[in-house]
N, C-alpha and C positions, 0 to 999 in steps of 0.2 A: 231439228225436227223436220221431217219432210210433211208439207201440207198440201193434200189433195183435195179436190173438189170431185165429187161423185154423184150421180144421180140414182134415185131408184132403181134397181134393177142391174146396176154396174157392180163391177167387183174390182178388187185389189188382190194382187198375187205377192205375197212375202215367202221370198226362198223358193224352195222347190215342193215345199209340202204344207203352206199356210195359204188360205184363201178366204178373204173378208168379203163377204156379199151384203150390200145396201138393200134391205128387205123394203124399209118403208119408212117415208118421211111426213110427219104430219103434227101440227100444233107444237111445234119446238122441238119434237123429239124425233131420234133416228133409231130405227130397229135395224141392226146388223146380226149378220150370221156368220160364224167363224167354223170353216172346215180345217181341221188339223188331225194328225196322226195322234193317237190316244197317248202316246208317251209326251206329248206337248201339254202342259197343265195351262189351262186357261181359267182365268179368274177376273172379276170386275177389279179395279185398281183399289177400293177401298176393302175388300175381302182379301186380296193379297198383302196389303200392308197388316191386316190384323193377323192373318197368319205367320207373316215375319215377326211380329212383335210377341205372338205366343210362343213360337221356336225360339226366341230368345230369352224368355222367361223360363223356358224349360230346361234350354241348355244351362242357364245360370245355376238353377235349381235353387233350393231352400236347404242350407247345410244343417240346419237344426232338425229337419224332416228326415234327411239322411243319416243323421247321427242316431235319430230314434230308431229309425229302421234297423240299423246297425246293432245297437243294443238288444233290440227284440231278436236278431237273429243269431246273435251271442246268446241270449238266453234260453232259445229254443235248442241249441247244440249242447247245452250243458245238462 
């Protein structure tokens, strides 16, 4: 992990496309701004973890629900 010290108003460049700006530091909080192309997803870490969790659940699927949907499909075709 690279650890950098920045003051309000200073920036960090990541690759060619991403810029992190320190907007404000107050009362133990840091406000940052992220400039990146629209194709680059940006999420708070806890939200990213939740998205990954939900994607995993969706990929595993519920076999019973799938079988029920298949049965309905077969009945509709008949």
